[in-house]
N, C-alpha and C positions, 0 to 999 in steps of 0.2 A: 746456655742461652739459646733460645730458639728464635730464628729470624726467617720469615717466609718459608716455613716448613723444614728448614735445615737446622740441625743442632750443632752447636759449637761449644767447646770448653774455652773459657776466657781465663788466661793465667797471667798475672802480673809478674814482672821481673824487674830488677834494679839495674840500671846502667851506671848512674852516679847519683849524687845527692840532689841534682836539679832535674834530671830526666829519668823516665822509666821506660821499660819495654813492656809491650803487651803481646802475648802469644795467643793465637787463635787456632785451636785444633778442630778440624772439620770432622766431627764424629759421625755424621750421617752421609758423608761424601763417599764416592765410589773408590777412592784410593786411600787405604789405611795409612795413617801418619801424615796426611797432607793437611796443609793449612798455611798460615802466614803470620808474620809479626810486624809490629810497628813500634818505633821509638818515638817518644815525645811525652808531653805532660799526661798525667792521669786522665782517664776518660770516664764519663758517666754512661748509663745504659743506652741513652739515645745515640751517643757518639759511637759506642761499640756496635750498635745496630747499623748505623750509617757505614762504618768501615766494612762490616760483613757484607752488606748489600753491594758495596762497591767491588769487593772481592768476587762475589758471586756473579756480578755483571761481566766480569772478565774471564769467566770459566767457559771453556769450549765444551758444550754438552756431549760431544762424541768421545772426548777423552777424559773429562773430569779434571783437566789441568788448565792452567792459564793459557790463553790463546797466544800463539807465537806471532 
């Protein structure tokens, strides 16, 4: 999935029969293997994009990691 010029692999995962986990691998980011995950109900494309934008808004551009 591409959001604001950044590419992410969106992978679903199961937590239990009521909740799911979603893993977001930042493919175009500066740090290989970096990304995030969220647990909760399944999301549509608009919700995935919102989550990714929120994540990107927390990234320190000088390190490519979450701000401390």
